[in-house]
C-alpha positions in Angstrom: 0.0 0.0 0.0 2.9 2.3 0.6 3.5 2.5 -3.2 -0.2 3.5 -3.8 -0.1 6.2 -1.2 3.1 7.6 -2.7 1.5 7.7 -6.1 -1.6 9.5 -4.7 0.8 12.0 -3.0 2.6 12.5 -6.3 -0.6 13.3 -8.1 -1.7 15.9 -5.5 1.8 17.4 -5.4 1.6 17.9 -9.1 -1.9 19.3 -8.8 -0.7 21.8 -6.1 2.1 22.9 -8.4 -0.4 23.3 -11.2 -2.7 25.4 -8.9 0.1 27.7 -7.9 1.1 28.2 -11.6 -2.5 28.7 -12.7 -3.1 31.2 -10.0 0.1 33.2 -10.7 -0.4 33.3 -14.5 -4.2 33.3 -14.5 -4.4 30.1 -16.6 -7.0 27.4 -16.4 -6.0 24.9 -13.6 -7.1 21.9 -15.7 -4.8 23.0 -18.6 -1.9 23.5 -16.3 -2.4 20.1 -14.7 -2.1 18.6 -18.2 1.1 20.4 -18.9 2.5 19.5 -15.5 1.6 15.9 -16.1 3.4 16.0 -19.5 6.6 17.5 -17.9 6.5 15.1 -14.9 6.1 12.1 -17.1 8.9 13.0 -19.5 11.2 14.1 -16.6 10.6 10.9 -14.6 11.0 8.8 -17.8 14.4 10.4 -18.5 15.5 9.6 -15.0 14.2 6.0 -15.3 11.3 6.5 -12.9 8.4 6.7 -15.3 6.6 4.0 -13.3 6.5 6.3 -10.3 2.9 6.9 -11.4 1.2 3.8 -12.7 -1.2 5.4 -15.2 -2.6 2.0 -16.3 -3.4 0.6 -12.9 -7.1 -0.1 -12.5 -7.4 2.1 -9.4 -5.9 5.1 -11.3 -8.2 4.5 -14.2 -11.1 4.3 -11.8 -10.3 7.6 -10.0 -9.7 9.4 -13.4 -12.9 7.9 -14.9 -15.1 8.9 -11.9 -13.6 12.4 -12.1 -14.5 12.7 -15.8 -18.0 11.3 -15.2 -18.8 13.7 -12.3 -17.3 16.7 -14.1 -19.3 15.9 -17.2 -22.4 15.4 -15.0 -21.9 18.8 -13.4 -21.5 20.4 -16.8 -24.8 19.0 -17.9 -26.5 20.0 -14.6 -25.3 23.6 -15.1 -27.4 23.9 -18.2 -30.4 26.1 -17.5 -33.5 24.5 -19.1 -35.0 28.0 -19.8 -31.8 29.2 -21.5 -31.5 26.0 -23.5 -35.1 26.4 -24.8 -34.4 30.0 -25.7 -30.9 29.3 -27.3 -31.3 25.8 -28.7 -31.0 27.0 -32.3 -27.7 28.8 -31.6 -26.4 25.9 -29.5 -27.3 23.3 -32.2 -25.9 25.4 -35.0 -22.6 26.0 -33.3 -22.3 22.4 -32.1 -23.0 20.9 -35.5 -20.6 23.3 -37.2 -18.0 22.4 -34.6 -18.2 18.7 -35.5 -18.9 18.3 -39.3 -16.1 20.3 -41.0 -13.4 19.7 -38.5 -14.1 15.9 -38.7 -13.7 16.0 -42.5 -10.7 18.3 -42.4 -8.8 16.2 -39.8 -9.7 13.0 -41.6 -8.2 14.5 -44.9 -5.1 15.7 -43.1 -4.5 12.3 -41.5 -5.2 10.4 -44.8 -3.4 12.6 -47.3 -0.8 14.5 -45.3 0.2 11.7 -42.9 -0.5 8.8 -45.1 -2.8 7.0 -42.7 -5.2 4.3 -44.0 -8.9 5.1 -44.2 -10.0 3.6 -40.9 -7.2 5.3 -38.7 -7.7 8.6 -40.6 -11.5 8.5 -40.0 -10.9 7.7 -36.3 -8.6 10.7 -36.1 -11.2 13.0 -37.7 -13.8 11.9 -35.2 -11.5 12.2 -32.2 -10.2 15.7 -33.1 -13.6 17.1 -33.9 -14.8 16.5 -30.3 -14.9 19.4 -27.8 -13.9 18.6 -24.3 -16.8 19.3 -21.9 -14.3 18.8 -19.0 -11.9 21.5 -20.2 -14.6 24.0 -21.3 -16.6 23.5 -18.1 -13.5 24.1 -15.9 -12.8 27.3 -17.8 -16.5 28.3 -17.5 -16.3 27.8 -13.7 -13.0 29.6 -13.2 -14.4 32.7 -14.9 -18.0 32.4 -13.8 -19.4 32.0 -17.3 -21.2 28.9 -16.2 -23.6 31.2 -14.3 -24.5 33.4 -17.3 -26.5 32.8 -20.5 -23.4 33.0 -22.7 -21.5 30.2 -20.9 -24.6 28.0 -20.7 -25.1 28.3 -24.5 -21.5 27.2 -25.1 -21.9 24.2 -22.8 -25.1 23.2 -24.7 -23.1 23.5 -28.0 -20.4 21.3 -26.5 -23.1 18.6 -25.9 -24.2 18.7 -29.5 -20.6 18.4 -30.8 -19.8 15.5 -28.5 -23.1 13.8 -29.2 -22.1 13.8 -32.9 -18.7 12.3 -31.9 -20.3 9.5 -30.0 -23.0 8.7 -32.5 -20.5 8.7 -35.5 -18.0 6.6 -33.6 -20.7 4.1 -32.8 -22.1 4.0 -36.3 -18.8 3.6 -38.0 -16.8 1.4 -35.7 -19.2 -0.2 -33.2 -21.9 -2.6 -34.5 -25.4 -1.9 -33.3 -26.4 -5.0 -31.2 -29.1 -5.9 -28.7 -26.8 -4.5 -26.0 -26.9 -1.1 -27.7 -30.7 -1.2 -27.8 -30.8 -2.2 -24.1 -28.5 0.7 -23.2 -30.5 3.2 -25.3 -33.8 2.1 -23.7 -32.3 2.2 -20.2 -30.8 5.7 -20.8 -34.1 6.9 -22.2 -36.0 5.6 -19.2 -33.5 7.3 -16.8 -33.7 10.6 -18.8 -37.5 10.6 -18.4 -37.8 9.0 -15.0 -35.0 10.5 -12.9 -36.3 14.1 -13.0 -39.5 12.8 -11.4 -38.0 10.4 -8.9 -35.0 12.5 -7.7 -36.9 15.4 -6.1 -39.2 13.0 -4.3 -36.3 10.9 -3.0 -34.5 14.0 -1.8 -37.6 15.3 -0.1 -37.9 12.1 1.9 -34.3 11.0 2.6 -32.3 14.1 1.9 -30.9 16.8 4.1 -29.2 14.4 6.5 -25.5 13.9 7.4 -25.6 10.6 5.5 -25.3 12.6 2.2 -28.1 10.6 0.6 -28.2 13.0 -2.4 -24.6 12.4 -3.4 -24.8 8.7 -2.9 -28.0 8.5 -5.0 -26.4 10.5 -7.9 -23.2 8.4 -7.8 -25.3 5.2 -7.9 -27.2 6.4 -11.0 -24.1 7.6 -12.8 -21.9 4.6 -12.1 -24.8 2.2 -12.9 -25.5 3.9 -16.3 -21.7 4.2 -16.9 -21.3 0.4 -16.4 -24.2 -0.2 -18.7 -22.7 2.1 -21.4 -19.4 0.3 -21.3 -21.1 -3.1 -21.4 -22.9 -1.9 -24.6 -19.7 -0.7 -26.2 -20.2 3.0 -25.5 -18.5 5.3 -23.0 -19.4 6.0 -19.4 -19.3 9.8 -19.7 -22.1 9.9 -22.3 -25.0 9.1 -19.9 -23.4 11.4 -17.3 -24.0 14.5 -19.5 -27.5 13.4 -20.4 -28.5 12.8 -16.8 -26.9 16.1 -15.8 -29.1 17.8 -18.4 -32.2 15.9 -17.2 -31.6 17.0 -13.6 -30.6 20.6 -14.4 -34.0 21.8 -13.2 -33.6 20.1 -9.7 -30.1 19.1 -8.8 -28.6 22.0 -10.9 -30.5 24.5 -8.8 -29.4 23.1 -5.5 -26.4 25.3 -4.9 -25.2 23.6 -1.7 -25.3 20.1 -3.3 -23.5 21.3 -6.5 -20.9 23.0 -4.3 -20.2 19.7 -2.4 -20.1 17.7 -5.6 -17.7 20.2 -7.2 -15.4 20.1 -4.2 -15.2 16.3 -4.4 -14.8 16.3 -8.1 -12.2 19.0 -8.6 -10.4 18.6 -5.2 -10.1 14.9 -5.3 -10.8 13.3 -8.6 -10.1 15.4 -11.7 -6.3 15.8 -10.8 -6.0 12.1 -11.6 -7.8 12.6 -14.9 -5.9 15.7 -16.2 -2.4 14.7 -14.8 -2.9 11.2 -16.2 -3.8 12.7 -19.6 -0.6 14.7 -19.7 1.5 11.9 -18.3 0.8 9.7 -21.4 2.5 12.1 -23.7 6.3 11.8 -24.1 7.7 15.2 -24.9 10.9 13.7 -26.5 8.9 11.5 -28.8 6.8 14.4 -29.9 9.9 16.6 -30.5 11.5 13.8 -32.6 8.5 13.5 -34.9 6.5 16.7 -34.6 5.1 17.0 -38.1 2.1 14.8 -37.5 1.1 16.5 -34.2 1.6 20.0 -35.7 -0.3 19.2 -38.9 -3.3 17.8 -37.0 -3.3 20.6 -34.5 -3.2 23.3 -37.2 -5.9 21.7 -39.3 -8.2 21.2 -36.3 -7.9 24.8 -35.1 -8.2 26.1 -38.6 -11.3 24.0 -39.4 -13.0 25.1 -36.1 -12.4 28.7 -36.9 -13.7 28.4 -40.5 -16.8 26.5 -39.4 -17.7 27.9 -35.9 -16.8 31.6 -36.2 -19.2 32.5 -39.1 -22.0 30.7 -37.2 -21.4 32.6 -34.0 -21.3 35.9 -36.0 -24.6 34.9 -37.7 -26.2 34.9 -34.2 -25.1 38.5 -33.7 -22.0 37.8 -31.5 -19.4 40.5 -31.7 -16.0 39.6 -33.1 -14.3 39.1 -29.7 -17.2 37.0 -28.3 -17.3 34.9 -31.5 -13.6 34.2 -31.4 -13.8 33.2 -27.8 -16.6 30.8 -28.5 -14.7 29.4 -31.5 -11.5 28.8 -29.6 -13.3 27.1 -26.7 -15.1 24.8 -29.1 -11.7 23.9 -30.5 -10.6 22.6 -27.1 -10.5 18.8 -27.1 -9.6 16.2 -24.6 -12.3 14.0 -23.0 -14.1 12.4 -25.9 -11.0 12.8 -28.1 -8.8 10.7 -25.8 -11.6 8.3 -25.3 -12.0 7.9 -29.0 -8.2 7.4 -29.5 -8.1 4.8 -26.7 -11.1 3.1 -28.3 -9.2 2.9 -31.6 -6.0 1.6 -29.9 -7.9 -1.1 -27.9 -9.7 -2.3 -31.1 -6.5 -2.2 -33.2 -7.9 0.5 -35.5 -4.7 2.6 -34.9 -1.3 1.5 -33.8 0.9 2.8 -30.9 2.7 5.4 -33.0 -0.6 6.8 -34.4 -2.1 6.8 -30.9 0.8 8.9 -29.6 0.5 11.3 -32.4 -3.2 11.6 -32.1 -3.2 12.0 -28.3 -0.4 14.6 -28.4 -2.5 16.6 -31.0 -5.6 16.3 -28.8 -3.8 17.5 -25.8 -2.5 20.4 -27.9 -6.0 21.3 -28.7 -6.8 21.3 -25.0 -4.0 23.8 -24.4 -3.4 26.1 -27.3 -6.9 27.4 -28.2 -7.9 27.9 -24.6 -4.8 29.8 -23.7 -5.2 32.0 -26.7 -8.9 32.6 -26.0 -8.3 33.6 -22.3 -5.3 35.7 -23.2 -6.6 37.7 -26.1 -10.4 37.2 -26.5 -11.8 36.9 -23.0 -15.2 38.7 -23.1 -14.9 40.6 -19.8 -18.2 42.4 -20.4 -20.0 39.1 -20.1 -18.4 38.1 -16.8 -20.7 38.1 -13.7 -20.2 41.3 -11.7 -18.3 39.6 -8.9 -15.9 37.8 -11.3 -15.5 40.9 -13.5 -14.1 42.8 -10.5 -11.6 40.0 -9.8 -10.2 40.2 -13.3 -9.5 44.0 -13.6 -6.0 45.4 -13.6 -6.9 47.5 -10.6 -7.9 44.5 -8.5 -4.7 42.7 -9.5 -2.7 45.7 -8.4 -4.5 45.7 -5.0 -3.7 42.0 -4.5 -0.1 42.5 -5.3 0.1 45.5 -3.0 -1.5 43.6 -0.2 1.0 40.8 -0.6 3.8 43.2 -0.5 2.4 44.8 2.7 2.1 41.3 4.4 5.7 40.5 3.5 6.9 43.8 5.0 5.0 43.2 8.2 6.3 39.6 8.5 
């Protein structure tokens, strides 16, 4: 057990380093955790200690998987049903644009530029077209956009994009069987039934120190996740749908959402983001960078060409439209899941997997960093968050720190 505790301590040490860096440079914590994981994996590998963090151990996969499921659920629960009804045309248009052209463009790049066969190239197109709900949601939370109409519309568009990824991946590579039908029926029943059952169960058993509410949600999410994997799908898909279904009840329980968020971001998602970065060998990417750079450029270019005009068509100013576009270009969750699906089913080989995952992680980092640095729509920030992101406030914080150092 000493080895396991040491690995847990390593993950949280890396997460703490990421938090300090993210706070200092005002970057997204999730993105910095990925970078820190990349650097740590390459550094430990160069020293001969790559196994210091056993990324393929079942317990690590379980922690990372639960983190991704809960984060995806919270993203769905943040969707305001009223906003979704009002903005569904915009969300659907942006989400569809974010998937179709980028999938075709990345398939063409993998097939004609990198010389991949049809099946691996198609898988690459599907994986790179996905938008990471995990990355976008963490950015939304850190800036407070998840509480305003603008951020909720982007999260809804992310759902449309990722739904296209999952459906296309299933139609192309996973045969439709009776298991698939059973999963769809169960998910449909949960989508309809849980919004009716959950409030009644909470009214009877909730509000106690036993945390019935959290246990009930975890049971539903893990059960549907297990059913999804059994049917050949992915556990995070039902999480987003159930989050949307419960947005009118669970999503409006601020205290419960806060507790779930503390568990998810404080305990679980460091395993997911650090592990995602740990997989990428920086020396390997530097030795053969063309494939990664080509896929990254094509993905970002295709997202700009497809999403930006749609956002402008819905009367978004240039800065807002670019911010939306760059966030929709951020991949990770479904992209890495699709890549791992391809590797497990021998659709892509190890070298193609490394190239694809490195490009996906690049899409999680570069577009979001550019968006937050140059296109952050400060006028859409909630009032409390807007005050925190002004130069005057930053100067006050630095002055207070200097005063405290002088007194000490």
